[in-house]
MARKOL-384784 format. One line per field, with one value per residue (C-alpha): residue in one letter; x, y, z. Coordinates in nm, 2 decimals, decimal comma. Each point is the difference from the previous one (the first is absolute). Layout:
<sites>
type: c(a ...)
xx: c(X ...)
yy: c(Y ...)
zz: c(Z ...)
</sites>
This chain:
<sites>
type: c(m s g l l a f r h v k n k g s q r l s l s w f s s s g f s r f l h s l p f a t v n a e e v s g s k p a e v l n l v q g k w t r s s s w n t i p d p l n g e s f i k v s e v d e k g i q p f v e s l s k c p k h g l h n p f k a p e r y l m l g d v s m k a a h k l s l p e v s d f f a k l i q r v s p k s y e q a f a e v y v t q k f l e n f c g d q v r f l a r s f a v p g n h l g q q s h g f r w p y g p v a i i t p f n f p l e i p v l q l m g a l y m g n k p l l k v d s k v c i v m e q m l r l l h d c g l p v e d v d f i n s d g k t m n k i l l e g k p r m t l f t g s s r v a e k l a g d l k g r i k l e d a g f d w k i l g p d v q e e d y v a w v c d q d a y a c s g q k c s a q s l l f m h e n w s k s s l v n k l t s l a a r r k l d d l t v g p v l t f t t d a m l d h m n k l l q i k g s k l l f g g e p l q n h s i p a v y g a i k p t a v f v p l e e i l k e n n y e l v t k e i f g p f q i v t e y k h d q l p l v l d t l e r m h a h l t a a v v s n d l l f q q e i i g n s v n g t t y a g l r a r t t g a p q n h w f g p a g d p r g a g i g t p e a i k l v w s c h r e i i y d v v p t k s p p p c r r s l a t t a r s l v i p p h t p p p e a r n r c g i i l l v v k s f s f f s l n v f v g s n y k s f v g y r t l p d q d l r l s i v l n p e p i f l k l k p e a)
xx: c(-0,38 -0,15 -0,36 -0,27 -0,13 0,32 -0,02 -0,35 0,16 0,27 -0,25 -0,21 0,31 -0,06 0,14 0,29 0,19 -0,07 0,15 0,35 0,24 0,26 0,28 -0,20 0,05 -0,28 -0,09 0,10 0,36 0,06 -0,13 0,27 0,25 -0,25 -0,04 0,21 0,05 0,09 0,36 -0,08 -0,20 -0,18 -0,01 0,37 0,14 0,20 0,33 0,15 -0,14 -0,04 -0,16 0,14 -0,17 0,16 -0,06 -0,14 0,12 -0,02 -0,14 0,26 -0,01 0,33 0,20 0,15 0,35 -0,18 -0,26 -0,25 -0,09 -0,36 -0,07 -0,29 -0,29 -0,08 0,34 0,26 0,21 0,12 -0,23 0,01 0,31 -0,11 0,23 -0,02 0,14 0,20 0,06 0,28 -0,22 -0,29 0,10 -0,18 -0,33 0,05 0,07 -0,29 -0,24 0,16 -0,04 -0,37 -0,15 -0,27 -0,26 0,03 0,04 -0,36 -0,26 -0,34 0,21 0,31 0,03 -0,37 0,06 0,18 -0,35 -0,10 0,33 -0,06 -0,36 0,13 0,28 -0,29 -0,21 0,28 0,14 -0,37 -0,03 0,33 -0,08 -0,34 0,19 0,02 0,35 0,11 -0,23 0,13 0,36 -0,05 -0,21 0,27 0,28 -0,20 -0,02 0,37 0,12 -0,32 -0,15 -0,38 -0,25 -0,06 -0,35 0,16 0,28 -0,22 -0,26 0,30 0,04 -0,35 -0,06 0,32 -0,16 -0,33 0,16 0,17 -0,32 -0,15 0,27 -0,04 -0,04 -0,14 -0,01 0,36 -0,07 -0,33 0,20 0,14 -0,36 -0,01 -0,28 -0,07 -0,15 -0,15 0,20 -0,09 -0,04 0,01 0,33 0,07 -0,02 0,17 0,08 0,11 0,25 0,15 0,38 0,29 0,27 0,26 0,29 -0,15 0,09 -0,18 0,09 -0,21 0,01 0,02 -0,35 -0,15 0,30 -0,21 -0,34 0,12 0,31 -0,19 -0,30 0,19 0,27 -0,26 -0,20 0,33 0,05 -0,36 0,03 0,32 0,27 0,34 0,04 0,27 -0,11 0,14 -0,16 0,10 0,30 -0,14 -0,27 0,13 0,03 -0,39 0,02 0,31 -0,19 -0,31 0,19 0,13 -0,34 -0,10 0,30 -0,12 -0,35 0,15 0,11 0,31 0,29 0,10 -0,32 0,06 0,33 0,01 0,25 0,11 0,17 0,01 -0,22 0,31 0,10 -0,36 -0,03 0,32 -0,15 -0,33 0,20 0,24 -0,25 -0,26 -0,30 -0,33 -0,19 0,06 -0,24 0,07 -0,18 0,13 0,08 -0,11 0,35 0,16 -0,29 0,05 0,37 -0,05 -0,25 0,25 0,28 -0,20 -0,18 -0,33 0,02 -0,14 -0,32 -0,03 -0,17 0,14 -0,09 -0,34 -0,11 -0,33 -0,32 -0,33 -0,32 -0,25 -0,33 -0,30 -0,17 0,12 -0,06 0,17 0,27 0,19 0,04 0,12 0,24 0,14 0,05 0,16 0,24 0,07 0,07 0,23 0,21 -0,01 0,35 0,13 -0,16 0,25 -0,24 -0,01 -0,38 0,01 -0,25 0,20 -0,27 -0,33 -0,29 -0,27 -0,34 -0,10 -0,26 0,28 0,19 -0,30 -0,01 0,25 0,23 0,32 -0,05 -0,03 0,31 0,20 -0,12 0,08 0,34 0,09 -0,05 0,28 0,33 0,33 -0,06 -0,23 0,14 -0,33 0,23 0,40 0,29 -0,02 0,25 0,04 -0,05 0,19 -0,17 0,15 -0,11 -0,37 -0,01 0,17 -0,27 -0,26 0,13 0,01 -0,37 -0,07 0,13 -0,30 -0,27 -0,28 0,19 0,01 0,11 -0,30 0,21 0,34 0,29 0,25 0,29 -0,08 0,14 0,19 0,14 0,30 -0,07 0,31 0,03 0,01 -0,36 -0,31 -0,22 -0,28 -0,33 -0,31 -0,03 -0,27 0,01 -0,28 0,03 -0,26 -0,13 0,06 0,36 0,06 -0,08 0,23 0,29 0,27 -0,15 -0,15 0,33 0,09 -0,33 -0,03 0,36 -0,03 0,14 0,04 -0,09 -0,28 -0,08 -0,32 -0,15 -0,37 -0,21 -0,36 -0,22 -0,36 -0,27 0,06 0,38 -0,02 0,18 0,31 0,02 -0,01 0,26 0,21 -0,04 0,06 0,34 0,13 0,28 -0,04 -0,35 0,03 -0,29 -0,27 -0,33 -0,34 -0,16 -0,37 -0,31 -0,13 0,00 -0,01 0,30 0,19 -0,06 0,12 0,34 0,05 -0,09 0,26 0,29 0,25 0,14 0,04 -0,13 -0,29 -0,23 -0,36 -0,25 -0,03 0,25 0,24 0,38 0,34 0,19 -0,10 0,10 -0,09 0,05 -0,35 0,03 0,21 0,25 0,19 0,02 -0,19 0,06 0,35 0,06 0,28 -0,21 0,01 -0,26 0,04 -0,19 -0,28 0,00 -0,04 0,30 0,23 -0,10 0,05 0,34 0,15 -0,11 -0,05 -0,24 0,10 -0,21 0,04 -0,21 -0,08 -0,05 0,02 -0,25 0,18 -0,17 -0,17 0,16 0,33 0,29 -0,03 0,19 0,20 0,03 0,16 -0,15 0,18 -0,21 0,03 -0,39 -0,19 -0,23 0,00 -0,33 -0,08 -0,33 -0,31 -0,07 0,32 0,28 0,33 0,01 0,22 -0,28 -0,28 0,03 0,29 0,16 0,20 0,27 0,07 0,33 -0,08 0,30 -0,09 0,28 -0,12 -0,28 -0,02 -0,37 -0,17 -0,30 -0,08 -0,33 -0,04 -0,28 -0,01 -0,34 -0,28 0,23 0,17 0,29 0,13 0,33 0,13 0,34 0,32 0,35 0,22 0,33 -0,04 0,37 -0,06 -0,24 -0,29 -0,06 -0,33 -0,12 -0,37 -0,16 -0,30 -0,23 -0,30 -0,23 -0,03 0,25 0,27 0,25 0,30 0,25 0,32 0,36 0,22 0,34)
yy: c(0,95 0,33 0,04 0,18 0,13 0,17 0,14 0,17 0,15 0,16 0,13 0,16 0,22 0,18 0,01 0,24 -0,25 -0,29 0,21 0,02 -0,19 -0,21 0,26 0,32 0,19 0,02 0,25 -0,28 0,02 0,28 -0,22 -0,26 0,15 -0,01 -0,38 -0,10 -0,38 0,09 -0,02 0,05 0,23 -0,20 0,26 0,07 -0,34 -0,02 -0,10 0,31 -0,02 -0,37 -0,12 -0,26 -0,30 -0,15 -0,33 -0,03 -0,28 -0,01 0,33 0,18 0,15 -0,11 0,01 -0,28 0,00 -0,04 0,21 -0,11 0,28 -0,01 0,14 0,23 -0,19 0,30 0,12 -0,25 0,24 -0,16 0,20 -0,22 -0,19 -0,27 -0,12 -0,39 -0,26 -0,27 -0,36 0,11 0,26 -0,23 -0,06 0,27 -0,08 -0,38 0,09 0,25 -0,30 -0,24 0,23 -0,01 -0,29 -0,24 0,14 0,34 0,36 -0,03 -0,24 -0,05 -0,08 0,21 0,39 0,05 0,39 -0,05 -0,06 0,33 0,17 -0,12 0,13 0,35 -0,03 -0,08 0,28 0,26 -0,17 0,01 0,37 0,11 -0,19 0,21 0,32 0,13 0,07 -0,34 -0,19 0,22 -0,08 -0,38 0,00 0,22 -0,23 -0,32 0,17 0,04 -0,34 -0,20 0,25 -0,02 0,29 0,21 -0,15 -0,36 0,12 0,20 -0,28 -0,21 0,25 0,03 -0,37 -0,03 0,28 -0,15 -0,34 0,19 0,16 -0,35 -0,11 0,29 -0,02 -0,33 -0,16 -0,14 -0,20 -0,11 -0,19 -0,20 -0,09 -0,36 -0,25 -0,26 -0,34 -0,16 -0,30 -0,33 0,09 0,29 0,22 -0,13 0,23 0,02 0,34 0,07 0,29 0,15 -0,02 0,17 -0,16 0,23 0,08 0,04 0,13 0,20 0,02 0,23 0,11 0,32 0,07 0,12 0,14 0,14 -0,20 -0,37 0,06 0,21 -0,22 -0,32 0,17 0,12 -0,31 -0,17 0,23 0,02 -0,38 0,01 -0,06 0,15 0,05 0,03 0,21 -0,02 0,20 0,00 0,22 0,19 0,17 -0,06 0,37 0,02 -0,24 0,14 0,34 -0,18 -0,16 0,33 0,11 -0,29 0,07 0,37 -0,15 -0,19 -0,34 -0,12 -0,01 -0,32 -0,18 -0,02 -0,07 0,13 -0,14 0,08 -0,29 -0,22 -0,32 -0,22 0,19 0,00 -0,37 -0,06 0,21 -0,22 -0,31 0,11 0,22 -0,26 0,23 -0,19 0,13 0,17 0,20 0,02 0,21 -0,05 -0,22 -0,37 -0,11 0,16 -0,10 -0,36 -0,01 0,19 -0,26 -0,28 0,19 0,10 -0,35 0,12 0,28 0,26 0,16 0,11 0,27 -0,09 0,06 0,00 -0,06 0,14 -0,02 0,17 -0,16 0,23 -0,18 -0,03 0,32 0,30 0,32 0,31 -0,03 0,34 -0,08 -0,39 0,13 0,26 -0,26 -0,25 0,29 0,08 -0,37 -0,07 0,31 0,22 0,03 -0,14 -0,34 -0,03 -0,15 -0,37 0,04 0,14 -0,12 -0,24 -0,21 0,13 -0,25 0,17 -0,16 0,00 0,26 0,26 -0,09 0,13 0,33 0,30 -0,13 -0,06 0,34 0,20 -0,20 0,12 0,35 -0,01 -0,17 0,27 0,28 -0,12 0,19 0,02 0,38 -0,07 -0,35 -0,17 -0,24 -0,01 -0,19 -0,40 -0,07 -0,39 -0,04 0,16 0,13 -0,27 -0,26 0,10 0,05 -0,34 -0,15 0,16 -0,11 -0,37 0,03 0,14 -0,31 -0,21 -0,08 0,24 0,27 0,37 0,32 0,22 0,31 0,11 -0,22 0,29 0,15 0,34 0,29 0,32 -0,11 -0,03 -0,33 -0,22 -0,30 -0,22 0,07 -0,04 0,25 -0,12 0,13 -0,18 -0,31 -0,27 -0,34 -0,18 -0,38 -0,26 -0,19 -0,35 0,11 0,11 -0,35 -0,19 -0,15 0,18 0,35 0,00 0,07 0,29 0,16 0,01 0,12 0,30 0,31 0,26 0,30 0,16 -0,33 -0,22 -0,30 0,02 -0,29 -0,07 -0,29 -0,09 -0,11 -0,37 0,05 0,08 -0,35 0,12 0,31 -0,17 -0,29 0,31 0,14 -0,34 -0,04 0,32 -0,02 0,34 0,09 0,37 0,22 -0,05 0,18 -0,15 0,30 -0,07 0,04 -0,34 -0,18 -0,35 0,11 0,13 -0,32 -0,23 0,19 0,06 -0,36 -0,15 0,25 0,08 0,35 0,14 0,35 -0,03 0,29 -0,07 0,21 0,26 0,21 -0,26 0,06 -0,20 0,31 0,18 -0,15 0,28 -0,04 -0,10 -0,38 -0,30 0,01 -0,32 -0,33 -0,31 -0,37 0,00 -0,08 0,28 0,26 0,34 0,27 0,35 0,29 -0,15 -0,14 -0,37 0,06 0,14 -0,28 -0,27 0,13 0,12 -0,23 -0,35 -0,16 -0,10 -0,19 0,04 -0,25 0,10 -0,27 0,16 -0,17 -0,30 -0,35 -0,13 -0,35 -0,03 -0,14 -0,40 -0,25 -0,30 -0,34 -0,33 -0,34 -0,30 -0,29 -0,29 -0,06 0,04 0,25 0,26 0,04 0,27 -0,11 0,22 0,25 -0,09 0,21 0,03 0,29 0,19 -0,01 0,09 0,37 0,09 -0,11 -0,32 -0,13 -0,36 -0,13 -0,34 -0,23 -0,28 -0,26 -0,32 0,01 0,13 0,06 0,19 0,16 0,25 0,07 0,30 0,07 0,32 0,04 -0,08 0,09 -0,27 0,04 -0,29 -0,02 -0,27 -0,01 -0,18 0,00 0,13 -0,10 -0,35 -0,02 0,32 0,10 0,23 0,27 0,19 0,30 -0,01 0,33 -0,04 0,29 -0,09 0,30 -0,08 -0,29 0,09 -0,29 0,05 -0,27 0,10 -0,18 0,15 0,09)
zz: c(-0,77 0,08 -0,06 -0,21 0,30 0,09 -0,38 0,06 0,35 -0,20 -0,27 0,24 0,12 -0,30 -0,36 0,05 0,22 -0,25 -0,28 0,15 -0,18 0,17 -0,04 0,08 0,30 0,24 0,27 0,25 -0,06 0,24 0,27 -0,04 0,24 0,26 -0,03 0,30 -0,15 -0,36 -0,13 -0,35 -0,23 -0,25 -0,27 0,04 -0,02 -0,33 -0,15 0,11 0,36 0,06 0,33 0,24 0,14 0,33 0,19 0,35 0,23 0,38 0,03 -0,20 -0,36 -0,17 -0,32 -0,17 -0,21 -0,32 -0,17 -0,28 -0,21 -0,14 -0,35 -0,03 -0,19 -0,21 -0,11 0,11 0,24 0,32 0,22 0,32 0,18 0,22 0,27 -0,04 0,20 -0,14 0,15 0,19 0,19 0,09 0,36 0,17 -0,13 0,06 0,37 0,01 -0,11 0,24 0,29 -0,04 0,19 -0,16 0,22 -0,15 0,12 0,15 0,03 0,20 0,29 -0,04 -0,02 -0,10 0,03 -0,34 -0,16 0,12 -0,11 -0,35 -0,01 0,09 -0,27 -0,25 0,10 -0,02 -0,34 -0,15 0,12 -0,17 -0,34 -0,01 0,02 -0,38 0,02 0,14 -0,27 -0,28 0,11 -0,01 -0,32 -0,19 0,14 -0,12 -0,34 -0,02 0,05 -0,12 -0,28 0,00 -0,01 0,30 0,06 0,01 0,24 0,24 0,01 0,14 0,26 0,07 0,06 0,22 0,21 0,02 0,10 0,30 0,09 0,04 0,27 0,22 0,36 0,13 -0,34 0,02 0,31 -0,15 -0,23 0,27 0,13 0,14 0,07 0,26 0,02 0,31 0,12 0,14 0,37 0,23 -0,05 -0,35 -0,30 -0,35 -0,11 -0,38 -0,05 -0,31 0,06 -0,18 -0,20 0,14 -0,25 -0,34 -0,35 -0,26 -0,35 -0,24 -0,35 -0,18 -0,14 0,32 0,20 0,28 0,02 0,01 0,24 0,27 -0,01 0,05 0,24 0,22 0,00 0,10 0,29 0,12 0,07 0,20 -0,28 -0,06 -0,37 -0,23 -0,30 -0,34 -0,29 -0,36 -0,01 -0,30 0,23 0,35 0,07 0,04 0,30 0,14 0,02 0,14 0,28 0,10 0,02 0,21 0,24 -0,01 0,13 0,29 -0,14 0,18 -0,25 0,14 -0,15 -0,33 -0,21 -0,35 -0,25 -0,37 -0,18 -0,29 -0,01 0,05 0,33 0,12 -0,07 0,23 0,28 -0,02 0,03 0,28 0,19 -0,02 0,04 0,13 -0,29 -0,33 -0,20 -0,36 -0,28 -0,33 -0,30 0,03 -0,12 0,33 0,21 -0,08 0,06 0,34 0,10 -0,05 0,16 0,32 0,01 -0,01 0,26 -0,23 -0,13 -0,37 -0,20 -0,34 -0,34 -0,14 -0,37 0,09 -0,19 -0,08 -0,13 -0,19 0,05 -0,23 0,12 -0,21 0,19 0,11 -0,27 0,09 0,34 -0,06 -0,27 0,23 0,27 -0,22 -0,12 0,34 0,10 -0,27 -0,06 0,33 0,13 -0,35 0,09 0,29 0,25 0,13 -0,04 -0,36 -0,25 -0,21 -0,17 -0,10 -0,12 -0,20 -0,04 -0,34 0,08 0,11 -0,34 -0,17 0,20 -0,03 0,29 -0,20 -0,16 0,32 0,14 -0,29 0,07 0,36 -0,04 -0,28 0,28 0,20 -0,01 0,14 0,10 0,28 0,06 -0,08 -0,20 0,10 0,05 0,06 0,26 -0,04 -0,38 -0,28 -0,30 -0,23 0,24 -0,01 -0,36 -0,06 0,22 -0,20 -0,35 0,16 0,07 -0,34 -0,14 0,15 -0,25 0,01 0,22 -0,07 0,13 0,13 0,10 0,10 -0,07 -0,05 0,21 0,16 -0,20 0,10 0,35 0,19 0,19 0,02 -0,20 0,33 0,04 -0,23 -0,17 -0,24 -0,07 0,17 -0,19 -0,03 -0,21 -0,10 0,03 -0,10 0,31 -0,17 -0,08 0,35 0,13 -0,22 0,18 -0,21 0,05 0,35 0,18 -0,24 0,02 0,38 0,04 0,24 -0,17 0,28 -0,23 -0,20 -0,17 -0,02 -0,18 -0,14 -0,10 -0,06 0,09 -0,11 0,25 -0,04 0,04 0,37 0,11 -0,22 0,18 0,33 -0,12 -0,07 0,34 0,17 -0,18 0,12 0,30 0,15 0,17 0,09 -0,12 -0,24 -0,11 -0,10 -0,17 -0,02 0,22 -0,10 0,32 -0,14 -0,23 0,29 0,20 -0,28 -0,04 0,37 0,09 -0,26 0,09 0,25 0,00 0,35 -0,07 -0,24 -0,10 -0,13 -0,16 -0,28 0,21 0,04 -0,05 0,06 0,15 0,28 0,34 0,23 0,37 0,08 -0,15 -0,02 -0,30 -0,04 -0,20 0,08 -0,06 0,13 0,40 -0,05 -0,12 0,17 0,06 0,05 0,18 0,20 0,35 -0,13 -0,23 0,28 0,23 -0,27 -0,11 0,32 0,27 0,08 0,24 0,35 0,24 0,38 0,21 0,35 0,24 0,36 0,23 0,19 -0,02 0,33 -0,01 0,15 -0,17 -0,06 0,22 -0,12 0,12 -0,17 -0,03 -0,17 -0,10 -0,23 -0,01 -0,32 0,14 0,30 0,18 0,24 0,14 -0,04 0,28 0,17 -0,20 0,16 0,25 -0,28 -0,25 0,23 0,01 -0,23 -0,31 0,03 -0,25 0,00 -0,15 -0,16 -0,10 -0,21 0,03 -0,16 -0,25 -0,35 0,03 0,29 0,11 0,26 0,16 0,23 0,25 0,19 0,17 -0,25 -0,29 -0,23 -0,24 -0,21 -0,20 -0,21 -0,16 -0,15 0,12 -0,30 0,18 0,14 0,14 0,21 0,28 -0,12 0,22 0,00 0,19 0,09 0,11 0,21 0,04 0,20 -0,10 -0,28 -0,06 -0,21 -0,14 -0,19 -0,12 -0,13 -0,01 0,27 -0,09)
</sites>
């Protein structure tokens, strides 16, 4: 998710810092013991000195009876011990959720000082993350559990820090800004408020162990919710340390529960604890299961098979090639926004783009983690998928397609060279090929195809048939071409122009899917309000009416009509509202004429129950006349 803006920020810090490999010792290590929140040293975590990760519930850090050992993704050593809660130990977490009321920890009418408190926490946390020793600590910790280049890891810390800066001071309460609409009369107004859900749950993946959970967690807190946070156990140590930093910045320890567990246990907590809303970021398969289990009380940022279209205007080849390489292969392709399918206009096919992509991919190496372990696909699984694609008529391997060499990455993870497979556009659209071609491989793997100028409808048809609509890029400065693509597509975060990319997601714009009412956003005020609050309308009506309560009198009649003569209404109807109870005893058809002053009202009806009396209440309001007829119970 972290953007190119952050990359440039890192680059400006100097080449010396960027040249550090993941395992090198930096000058910041001596500051570690001065970090009051840290319980681990990122550079010392190893099989011989494993770190421990605890749970947090009802304001207390706790250990469970069972521990899950996490293998080092670079050498397979058991380097982190995670205290995991099993199904027998979920009760404290269920109780904690149930203790939070539906109206939340705060709302516009309750404990508004918490908005200010969270603004202060954000300010202090942003300041801490801006300190070189703290940002370096988190960047290296991210590298240890989700191997990526230092630039990519630092960019994640940078975006998180800028997000926290955005919600300092009064900015938290501005999220709860209400609106008012004039009513029908003096003293009546309707007010719309953003209201918390109360107890909520957050489930986040491994690929961005700091940015995704922090942005969603703080958004949930800002709006008044009490979150239960679960991060993928492979990387949960990063968020455990971040929670300790937030506590050090003044966040009450009771505000957030943090759990480590397997998926089955977490599912049971959700079913028994019944959070009012759950945010899930991860695979589409799990997302659909949770949506059913939770009866729709969920927001999703699930997988995305993200596409990029290169338009007819070929220019800035070096830059476009560099962005394509970054989009497809940064973080070893383990981004939900990674470029999965590249459409090249025939003009680009005639350029040197593919050769440049091949050269850029070849520069990536394990030594600096510009390519590294794939944590959700094995090497065999990715190569098997590639071989199936190569059986499609006209397909070919552009580059890559081989395992990484000379490494100790455990077999449970994947390790392949950045790979691109060309598949003809006409073949992609065939029914027996489409599902295979558009299968998301969460690794350094992409599909490349070509289209001619008159084949743009085929490209649009390919987009229409996709089921995930997260990010997209239209690489062209041709405004008419941009409008054609954007107007016929859905993706929630779409970049357009020559500098367009599929990855990035800095803190300054919406990031999330479109086309699904369950879709979640992240990072912006709009995303926070959409995901972490609902609308509540309060209608104030405070000025009493001048008219006194209506009086009532009964009148029985067997006549076909009742006439109150003009200008001589009964005393009860002269200055107040009169209600006459009319009992029709004998006739199946009746008409009623009512005169009050110069006003006239007529009613004609049929009896529906001929064997029973029909009782009608007639309300007379002389100024103006108001007549209601309804069966009386």
